[in-house]
C-alpha positions in Angstrom: 97.0 56.8 58.4 98.3 60.3 59.2 99.4 62.4 56.4 101.4 65.8 56.1 99.0 68.3 54.2 99.6 71.4 52.6 96.0 73.3 52.2 96.0 75.3 49.1 93.7 78.1 48.0 93.9 79.5 44.4 92.3 83.0 44.7 92.1 85.9 42.2 92.0 89.3 43.9 91.6 92.7 42.5 91.9 95.7 45.2 90.7 99.2 44.5 87.6 101.3 45.1 84.9 99.8 47.1 83.5 96.2 47.4 81.8 93.9 45.1 79.3 91.2 45.7 77.8 88.1 43.8 76.0 89.8 41.2 77.8 92.2 39.0 81.1 91.4 37.2 83.3 93.9 35.8 84.5 93.3 32.3 87.3 95.1 30.7 89.2 94.7 27.5 91.6 91.5 27.5 93.6 89.7 25.1 92.1 86.4 25.3 88.5 84.7 25.2 87.5 82.4 28.1 84.0 81.4 26.8 84.3 78.1 25.5 80.7 78.0 23.8 80.5 81.4 21.9 80.1 81.0 18.1 81.9 83.4 15.5 79.5 85.8 13.6 80.6 83.7 10.4 78.8 80.7 12.0 75.3 82.4 12.2 72.4 81.0 9.9 69.6 83.5 10.4 69.3 87.2 11.6 65.9 87.2 13.5 65.9 90.8 15.0 67.9 93.6 14.0 68.2 97.5 14.4 70.4 99.9 12.4 68.7 103.1 13.7 67.9 104.4 10.3 64.3 105.4 9.2 61.7 105.3 11.6 62.8 104.8 15.3 59.7 106.1 17.1 59.2 102.8 18.9 62.4 103.5 20.8 62.0 105.6 23.9 64.2 107.2 26.3 63.9 106.6 30.2 65.9 107.5 33.2 65.7 106.9 37.0 66.3 110.4 37.8 62.8 111.1 37.8 61.4 107.7 39.3 58.0 107.1 40.8 57.5 106.5 44.6 57.7 102.9 45.1 57.0 103.0 48.7 53.2 101.8 49.4 51.2 99.8 52.2 50.8 96.1 51.2 49.4 93.1 52.8 51.9 90.8 51.0 53.7 90.5 54.5 52.9 92.1 57.6 54.5 91.9 61.2 51.3 92.8 62.9 48.0 93.5 61.6 47.1 93.1 57.8 49.4 95.8 56.0 53.1 96.9 56.0 54.9 99.8 54.5 56.7 98.2 51.4 59.2 99.5 48.8 58.9 97.4 45.9 56.6 96.9 42.6 54.3 94.2 41.3 55.5 95.0 37.9 58.8 93.5 38.5 60.0 90.0 39.4 57.3 87.6 40.4 53.7 88.9 39.8 52.4 87.3 42.8 55.2 88.7 45.1 56.6 91.6 43.3 60.3 92.8 43.4 62.5 95.8 42.2 64.5 97.2 39.2 67.9 98.6 39.0 69.1 102.2 39.9 66.2 102.7 42.5 66.7 105.4 45.3 63.7 105.4 47.5 63.2 107.5 50.7 60.3 107.4 52.9 60.6 110.5 55.4 58.7 111.1 58.5 57.1 114.6 59.2 59.4 117.0 61.0 60.2 116.0 64.8 61.3 118.7 67.1 63.9 117.5 69.4 65.2 120.9 70.4 64.2 120.5 74.1 64.6 116.7 74.2 67.0 114.7 76.2 66.6 111.5 74.5 65.1 109.7 71.7 64.7 106.3 69.9 63.1 104.6 66.9 61.8 100.8 66.8 60.2 99.1 64.0 60.0 95.4 62.3 61.4 94.9 58.9 62.1 92.2 56.3 64.7 92.8 53.4 65.1 90.1 50.8 67.5 91.9 48.7 70.7 91.3 46.5 73.5 89.8 48.7 76.4 91.9 49.6 77.5 95.5 49.3 75.2 96.4 46.4 71.6 96.8 47.2 70.5 97.9 50.5 68.2 99.1 53.0 69.1 101.4 55.9 67.9 104.3 58.1 69.0 107.9 57.6 68.5 111.1 60.0 68.1 114.4 58.3 68.8 116.8 61.0 69.5 120.8 61.5 67.8 123.8 62.9 67.4 125.3 59.4 64.8 123.0 57.1 66.6 124.2 54.0 70.0 123.1 55.1 69.8 119.6 56.9 72.8 117.3 57.5 72.4 113.9 56.3 73.7 110.9 58.0 73.0 106.9 58.2 71.7 106.1 61.7 73.8 103.4 63.4 71.4 100.6 64.6 71.4 99.1 68.2 70.2 95.9 66.7 70.4 94.3 64.4 73.7 95.5 62.9 73.9 96.3 59.4 75.4 93.4 57.5 77.4 95.4 54.9 79.8 98.0 55.3 79.5 100.1 51.9 76.6 99.7 49.6 77.4 100.4 46.1 73.8 101.5 45.5 74.0 104.5 47.7 77.6 105.4 46.6 76.4 105.7 43.1 74.0 108.5 43.9 75.6 110.3 46.7 79.3 109.7 45.8 81.6 111.2 48.8 78.9 112.7 50.7 79.6 110.0 53.5 82.6 107.9 53.8 80.5 104.9 53.6 76.9 103.5 53.3 76.3 100.7 55.6 73.1 98.7 54.8 71.0 95.5 55.6 71.1 93.1 52.5 71.5 89.4 52.1 75.2 88.6 52.7 76.9 86.4 55.1 77.4 82.5 55.5 73.8 82.0 55.8 70.5 83.7 55.0 70.0 86.7 57.0 67.3 86.5 59.5 65.5 89.5 58.0 65.4 87.9 54.3 62.5 85.4 55.3 61.0 86.7 58.6 60.3 90.1 60.3 63.1 91.0 62.9 62.8 93.9 65.3 65.3 96.8 64.9 66.1 99.6 67.4 67.8 103.0 67.1 69.2 105.3 69.7 68.5 108.9 68.3 70.0 110.7 71.3 72.7 112.1 68.9 70.1 114.4 67.4 68.6 115.9 70.2 68.9 119.9 70.4 67.7 120.0 66.9 64.4 121.6 65.9 64.2 119.8 62.6 64.7 116.0 62.4 63.3 113.5 60.1 63.7 109.8 60.3 64.1 108.5 56.9 63.7 104.8 55.8 66.0 104.2 52.7 66.2 101.9 49.9 68.6 101.6 47.0 69.6 99.3 44.2 72.6 99.4 42.0 73.3 99.2 38.1 72.8 95.2 38.0 71.2 92.1 39.3 67.5 92.7 40.2 64.3 90.8 40.8 64.2 90.0 37.0 67.3 87.9 37.6 66.2 86.5 41.3 62.5 86.7 41.7 63.2 85.9 45.5 64.5 89.4 45.9 61.0 91.1 47.0 62.4 94.4 48.5 62.1 96.2 51.7 59.3 95.9 54.1 58.7 97.9 57.3 56.0 97.7 59.9 55.1 99.1 63.5 57.3 102.3 63.3 57.6 104.2 66.4 59.7 107.3 67.2 59.9 108.3 70.8 61.2 111.5 72.3 61.7 111.6 76.2 59.6 108.4 76.4 56.6 109.8 74.5 55.7 108.7 70.8 55.9 111.6 68.4 55.7 109.5 65.2 54.1 106.0 64.6 52.6 104.1 61.8 51.6 100.6 61.4 50.5 100.9 57.8 47.1 100.0 58.8 45.6 103.5 59.3 46.9 103.8 62.7 49.2 107.1 62.7 50.5 109.5 65.2 52.4 112.7 64.1 51.3 112.8 60.5 51.8 110.9 57.3 55.4 110.2 55.7 56.4 112.0 52.4 58.6 110.3 49.9 61.8 111.4 47.9 62.9 109.4 45.0 65.8 109.5 42.4 67.9 112.5 41.5 65.7 114.8 43.8 66.4 112.4 46.9 70.2 112.7 46.1 70.0 116.4 45.7 71.0 116.1 42.0 69.7 118.2 39.0 67.7 116.1 36.5 69.5 115.6 33.3 68.2 115.7 29.9 68.3 112.3 28.4 72.0 111.2 27.5 71.3 108.0 25.4 69.8 109.0 22.1 69.6 108.2 18.5 71.4 110.9 16.3 73.5 111.6 13.3 77.0 109.8 13.6 79.5 112.7 14.3 81.8 113.3 11.3 84.9 112.3 13.2 83.5 108.6 13.3 82.0 108.3 10.0 81.0 106.4 8.3 79.0 104.4 10.9 78.4 100.8 9.8 74.6 101.7 8.9 75.7 104.3 7.7 74.2 107.6 9.0 72.2 107.2 12.2 73.7 105.7 15.5 72.6 105.5 19.0 74.4 106.1 22.1 76.0 109.0 24.3 77.6 112.0 22.4 79.2 114.1 25.2 80.8 114.1 28.8 78.7 114.7 31.7 80.4 115.4 34.9 77.4 114.0 37.0 76.4 110.6 38.1 73.4 109.1 36.0 72.0 106.1 34.6 70.0 106.5 31.3 68.3 104.0 28.9 67.2 103.7 25.2 64.5 101.2 25.2 63.5 99.2 22.0 60.1 97.7 20.7 58.9 94.3 21.5 59.7 91.2 19.5 59.2 87.5 19.5 61.8 84.6 19.8 60.7 81.3 18.4 61.3 78.0 20.1 64.8 76.6 19.1 65.3 73.2 17.7 67.9 70.9 19.0 71.5 72.3 18.1 70.2 76.0 17.6 70.8 79.0 19.7 70.2 82.7 19.8 73.1 85.4 20.1 73.3 89.3 20.2 75.8 91.3 18.6 76.3 95.0 17.9 78.8 97.3 16.3 80.6 100.2 18.8 82.8 102.9 18.8 83.7 104.4 22.3 86.5 106.5 23.6 85.3 105.8 27.4 88.2 106.1 29.7 88.9 103.2 32.1 90.7 104.0 35.4 90.6 100.6 37.0 88.7 102.2 40.0 85.4 100.5 39.4 82.5 101.3 40.5 83.8 104.9 39.5 83.5 104.2 35.8 81.5 104.6 33.0 79.2 101.4 32.7 77.4 100.2 29.6 75.7 96.9 28.2 72.6 95.8 26.3 69.7 94.3 28.3 66.7 92.4 27.7 63.3 92.8 29.1 62.4 89.0 30.5 58.7 89.0 29.9 58.8 85.8 32.3 60.6 87.3 35.3 59.6 90.8 34.6 62.9 92.5 34.6 65.7 94.3 32.8 68.7 91.9 32.8 71.9 92.1 31.2 72.7 89.9 28.3 75.6 87.6 29.2 76.9 84.3 28.7 77.0 83.0 32.2 75.6 85.7 34.3 75.0 89.2 34.9 77.9 91.4 33.3 78.8 95.2 33.5 81.2 96.4 30.7 83.6 99.3 31.4 86.0 100.9 29.0 86.0 101.6 25.4 87.8 100.4 22.4 90.0 103.1 21.0 87.4 105.0 19.0 87.1 102.4 15.9 84.0 100.5 14.8 84.2 96.8 15.5 81.8 94.0 16.5 81.6 93.4 20.0 82.1 89.9 19.5 85.3 90.2 17.6 86.6 93.0 20.1 88.8 92.4 23.2 86.1 91.9 25.6 85.8 88.4 26.5 82.0 87.5 26.6 79.6 87.3 23.9 75.9 87.5 24.4 73.8 84.3 24.5 70.0 84.9 24.2 68.8 81.1 24.1 67.2 81.4 27.5 64.5 83.7 25.7 63.6 81.2 23.3 59.8 80.8 22.9 59.0 84.1 24.6 56.8 86.8 23.3 57.3 90.5 24.2 61.1 90.5 24.6 62.5 93.8 24.4 66.0 95.4 24.5 67.6 98.3 25.8 70.9 100.3 25.7 72.0 100.9 29.2 74.6 103.7 30.0 75.8 104.8 33.4 78.3 107.6 34.4 80.2 107.5 37.7 80.1 110.1 40.3 83.5 111.1 39.9 85.2 112.9 36.9 86.1 110.5 33.9 86.9 111.3 30.6 84.7 110.5 27.4 83.5 112.2 24.3 81.3 109.6 22.9 79.9 105.8 23.0 78.2 104.7 19.9 76.3 101.7 19.1 74.9 100.5 15.5 73.7 97.5 13.9 72.1 95.7 16.7 71.1 92.0 15.7 69.7 88.9 17.3 70.9 85.9 15.3 70.3 82.4 15.5 73.0 79.6 15.0 72.1 76.2 13.8 74.8 73.8 15.2 75.3 70.4 13.9 78.5 69.0 15.2 79.9 69.9 18.5 81.9 68.0 21.4 83.1 69.7 24.4 85.8 68.6 26.6 86.3 69.0 30.5 89.3 67.9 32.5 89.0 67.1 36.0 92.3 66.3 38.0 92.0 64.5 41.4 94.0 65.4 44.8 96.6 64.8 45.7 99.3 65.6 43.1 102.3 64.7 44.5 105.9 62.8 43.3 105.2 59.2 43.1 101.5 59.3 44.0 98.7 57.8 41.6 97.0 60.9 40.0 93.5 60.2 38.1 92.2 62.6 35.6 88.7 62.3 34.3 87.9 63.6 30.9 84.3 64.2 30.2 83.1 64.6 26.5 79.6 66.0 25.9 77.8 66.0 22.4 76.2 69.4 22.2 74.9 69.1 18.9 71.8 66.9 17.6 73.6 64.5 15.4 75.2 61.3 16.9 79.0 61.2 16.4 81.2 58.1 15.7 84.8 57.0 15.1 86.6 59.8 16.8 89.6 59.8 19.0 90.6 61.6 22.2 94.1 62.2 23.9 95.8 64.1 26.6 98.9 66.2 26.8 101.4 66.0 29.5 103.8 68.9 29.1 104.0 68.8 25.3 103.9 65.0 25.2 100.5 63.3 23.8 99.4 60.1 25.1 96.2 57.8 24.6 93.3 58.0 27.1 91.6 54.9 28.8 89.6 53.0 27.6 91.1 53.0 23.9 89.0 54.7 21.2 87.8 55.1 18.7 84.6 56.6 20.4 81.0 57.1 19.7 78.7 59.7 21.4 75.1 60.2 20.9 73.5 63.6 20.6 73.0 65.1 24.2 75.0 62.4 26.0 78.3 62.4 27.7 81.3 60.0 27.9 83.7 59.8 30.8 87.1 58.7 30.0 90.6 58.8 31.8 94.2 59.9 31.6 96.7 57.0 31.2 100.5 57.2 31.8 102.4 54.7 29.6 105.1 54.9 32.2 102.8 53.3 34.8 102.0 49.8 35.4 98.5 50.8 36.4 95.9 51.7 34.0 94.0 55.1 34.2 96.6 56.8 36.2 99.4 59.6 36.1 102.3 59.1 38.5 104.5 62.4 38.6 108.1 61.9 38.9 109.2 65.5 39.6 107.7 68.7 41.3 106.7 71.8 39.8 104.1 73.2 37.7 103.0 70.7 35.0 100.7 71.9 32.0 98.2 69.2 31.4 95.4 69.2 28.7 92.7 66.8 27.1 91.1 67.2 23.8 89.2 65.3 21.4 89.9 64.9 17.4 86.5 65.2 16.0 86.7 66.2 12.2 84.2 69.2 11.5 83.5 70.2 15.1 82.0 73.6 14.6 82.9 75.3 17.9 86.7 74.6 18.3 87.2 76.8 21.3 85.7 74.0 23.5 87.7 71.2 21.9 90.4 71.3 24.7 90.3 71.8 28.4 93.6 72.9 30.1 95.0 72.9 33.6 98.2 73.7 35.5 98.9 71.1 38.1 101.4 72.0 40.8 103.0 68.9 41.7 104.2 68.5 45.5 107.3 66.8 47.0 106.7 63.2 47.8 106.2 63.9 51.4 103.4 66.6 51.0 100.1 66.3 50.0 97.2 68.7 48.9 93.7 68.7 49.4 90.9 71.1 48.4 88.9 72.5 45.4 90.2 74.7 42.4 89.9 74.7 38.3 90.3 70.9 38.1 87.2 70.4 40.2 85.1 73.5 39.0 84.5 75.3 35.7 82.8 78.4 34.4 80.3 79.8 36.9 79.6 83.4 38.2 82.3 85.2 40.2 82.3 87.6 43.2 84.1 90.0 45.2 84.3 90.8 48.9 84.5 93.8 51.2 87.2 94.1 54.0 86.6 91.5 56.5 84.7 89.4 54.0 86.1 86.4 51.9 85.2 83.4 49.7 84.6 80.4 51.7 84.8 76.6 50.7 83.6 73.4 52.0 86.3 70.6 52.0 85.5 67.0 52.7 88.7 65.1 51.5 86.8 61.7 51.1 84.5 63.5 48.7 87.4 64.7 46.7 89.3 61.4 46.4 88.0 58.3 48.5 90.6 56.3 47.0 93.5 58.3 48.8 91.8 60.0 51.7 90.0 57.2 53.9 87.5 58.2 56.3 89.8 57.2 59.2 92.8 59.1 58.2 94.0 62.3 60.0 96.0 65.3 58.7 99.0 67.4 59.8 98.4 70.7 58.0 101.8 72.2 57.4 100.9 75.3 55.1 97.9 77.3 53.9 98.7 78.6 50.6 96.9 81.0 48.3 97.7 82.1 44.8 96.6 85.5 44.2 96.3 88.3 42.1 96.3 91.9 43.7 95.7 95.2 42.5 94.8 98.5 43.8 93.6 102.0 42.3 97.0 103.2 42.8 98.4 100.1 41.1 99.4 97.2 43.0 98.2 96.5 46.7 99.1 99.4 49.2 101.7 98.3 51.8 101.2 96.4 54.9 98.1 94.6 53.6 97.0 91.3 55.3 94.9 88.2 54.7 93.3 86.1 57.2 93.1 82.4 56.7 90.0 80.8 58.7 89.5 77.3 59.1 86.1 76.4 60.5 84.4 73.0 61.9 82.7 71.1 59.3 79.2 70.4 58.5 76.4 71.5 56.4 77.4 75.1 57.5 80.5 76.4 58.9 80.9 75.8 62.5 83.1 77.0 65.0 86.5 78.9 64.2 89.1 76.3 65.0 92.2 78.3 63.6 92.9 81.6 62.5 96.0 82.9 60.9 97.3 86.3 59.3 99.7 86.6 56.1 101.0 90.0 55.6 102.0 91.0 52.1 103.0 93.9 49.9 102.7 94.1 46.2 104.6 95.6 43.5 102.9 98.5 41.5 100.7 97.3 38.6 99.0 94.2 37.9 100.7 91.1 39.6 99.6 87.6 38.8 100.9 84.4 40.4 101.7 85.8 43.7 101.6 83.0 46.4 100.7 83.8 50.2 102.2 80.9 52.2 101.3 80.7 56.1 103.2 78.3 58.1 100.7 76.2 60.3 102.8 73.3 61.3 102.9 74.5 64.8 98.9 75.1 65.0 97.9 72.5 67.5 94.1 72.5 66.1 95.4 71.6 62.6 97.6 68.7 63.6 96.1 65.1 63.7 93.0 67.0 62.1 90.2 64.8 60.5 86.9 65.0 58.8 85.4 67.9 56.8 86.0 71.6 57.3 85.3 75.0 56.0 88.1 77.6 54.7 87.8 81.0 54.2 90.1 83.4 52.9 89.5 87.1 54.1 91.2 90.5 53.1 91.5 92.1 56.3 93.6 95.0 55.7 93.2 96.1 52.1 94.2 99.7 52.3 91.9 102.8 51.6 88.5 101.7 50.0 90.2 98.3 49.3 88.1 95.3 47.8 88.8 91.9 46.3 87.4 90.6 43.2 87.9 87.5 41.0 89.7 87.9 37.7 89.1 87.0 34.8 85.7 85.6 36.3 86.0 82.1 36.1 84.8 80.6 39.4 82.7 77.9 41.0 80.0 78.2 43.6 81.4 77.3 46.9 79.2 78.3 50.0 76.3 76.4 51.7 73.9 79.5 50.7 75.5 80.2 47.2 75.8 83.6 48.2 79.5 83.7 47.5 81.8 82.1 45.0 85.4 80.8 45.0 87.8 81.7 42.1 90.8 80.0 40.8 92.0 81.5 37.6 95.6 83.0 37.1 94.5 86.3 35.2 97.9 87.0 33.8 98.3 83.8 31.8 94.8 83.1 31.4 95.6 79.4 32.6 94.3 77.4 35.7 96.4 77.0 38.8 95.7 73.4 40.3 96.1 74.7 44.1 93.8 74.6 46.9 
C-alpha cells in the first residue's frame, strides 16, 4: 500500500543568549503548574527537617568556588601510556571508585614559559579522555597565553588540528569570562553517538605557529563546569584526563610531561577559580542575617538567609547546612522540600546571563550537590515581586520531591545563588522556613492518554488510557470516561473498575457513533481537544486525575506519522546551539502496526513543525532558518537522505503555535519511502548568540544515546499539540 504522509514535528523553541544542553532547565514564573504529582502543603503529614535560621546557626557554613583547590593531579585511573596520566577530577565526587567533578569549577594546568621569539613553527600533541556533561555546558579545551610582557598576556582558545571541538560555546567558561572571547569551544559529550574521547584516549594535535615571535607563551589545559549537572547526577562523568604532552618548537621538544615522572622543560603550574579568570575574590554573598526592615516581618520572624545586595560581578556562592537523616518510606509516602522566599531579582529573558538560585541536596550515595526537583535538574531564575510566599504556592511550576533520598544518612541541603557576568538588577533574595515534609498518600490514581497515529478524517483512531494506582490501598467500584470536544463518552471495556495498589489498567476510548468498538473515527479536520479521566472519589492528588491532548485531524487523503505528547509525557528537556537539533527515531510499524504495514510505502508531502520562538530582543530575528534532515534508519542515524530549509521571521515577543511547513512533495528521496528513519529539526540561522530551548519543559527522550531530548508542548496554552 502507498500512502501520502505528512511528517509533523512539534518543537518548542526559545531563542536568545547562548546554548543549552541536556542538563539545566531554566524555570521562570508562569501561570500554570505542569507537575502532575506534586501535593499541596495542606496534604503534608509530618515535618521531618526544618530550618528557620533563628537561634544557633553555627552548623551552616559559607562556601564559594571563587577560591577553589587545584583538582589537577597525576592518577593511575586511566593512562594512554605508562601508569599515570594528568587528571582534572576528585575522588570525593561521583563514584568513589572512579571520581568525578562538581559544579562551578575553573581549572587550568599551565605550562612553563616557552620562548618562541625566534621560532618559525610550533606544535602540540597529547592524548586525552573527557567524559563530561553533554552539549555546550561543561567542557575541556586548550588555551594559549601569549605576549612579550609576562604581566599582560593575551588569552585565547587554541583551535585543534584534530579532533575538532564538539561544541562551539561552553556556558561554563562563559560564566567565568563573560565577553572576554566571542565563544568558548570545548570537547564534551555531545552528538548523535558517544564521542570517542568519552571512553577511550584520543590523539590531539594543535598547530601553534600563530604564536611564534612571542617570548612568553604558555600552553594551558582548561576544564570548566557550569552551575548545574555534575558527577553527583551522573557518575559516568569522570572528568578530563591528559597524557603524553609534547610541545615542539622548530622540531625540538621544549615541554613534555607523561605524568610518570618524565618531564622536559619544567613542571606545570595551576590556576583555579576567580584567580584563573582574573576576577577579585568576593566576600561571601549568601549569608544569614536580620531581615531588612522593608521586608519584615519575615515568616520566622527575624532572621533569614539569602543575598542582601546587588554585586556587579559574576559569582556562585553557597550556604551549606548540617547533615540530617531521612528514614525509609512506607508505601504511599513521599518526601517534599519547601521554603518561604522574597525576591526582587530582575529576569531579562537572556539566560544564562541571569541570576540563578535553588536549594540543593548533598547526595551521600553519588557524592555530589544536586538540585532538588521533580523530574531532573532545574535552574531557577527570577524573583517573585518582593512578597513572602511558599515556593510550592508561587508561580514557579515545579515542587521539590526528595523521595529518592529516603533511607539515606548524611543528607545535607544548601542554598545556591549565582550572579551573571552582565549587569542585572536586584536588591535582595531572601529565604526562610525551609522544611522537608513527609506526605502519606492513601488514595491516588493517575491517568495517561496515548493517542495513535494517523489521525485523519474517516480513519479508525485508537486511544489507550492507562490508569495507575500510586497509593498503597486497592480501589474498587470507580468509573473512567473520555471527553471529545466537551462531549463525554464511556471507555472500553465498560466499568466499574478495580485496581490493586501499584498496578495499572489499560482502557480504550470508544466512539459511540462507530460500529467498531474501541476506536474514534474523526468526521472533520482541525484541532480537537481530547481528554480522559477517572472518577475515583477521595483521590488525594486531583491534578493527575485527567490527561489532555490536542489532536490535529488531517484531511481524509493525508496521514501523519511520528512521536509527540500522545506518545511521550514528562521527562527532561534540552536545548541546542546553532547547527544542532533534537533528533527522533520513527518506525511507523512500531507506532501503529494495525495501520502501517511492513510492506507499505510513503509519499511524503510536507514536513511540519509547531514551534515557539523567542529571542533576547523579543521574537526571533529576521531571516532565521530551520533545517529538516531525514536520515536512513537503524539503531543509529544513517546517511542523510534529505535536507531542506524553512526560512521564517517571528513577531516581537513570545509567539506560540507557529508552524513551519516545508513542501517535500517534489523530493525524490521521500517519495515511495519505506521502513524506519530518523528526523532532525536544526536551527541553522538563529541570529546573534541564538539558541533553542524547549518550553515549558515537557519532553521525552528521543535519540539513541539519550543525550538529546524532543519536546512537544505548546507553551502559550499549556496544552499538547499532537503533531509529528
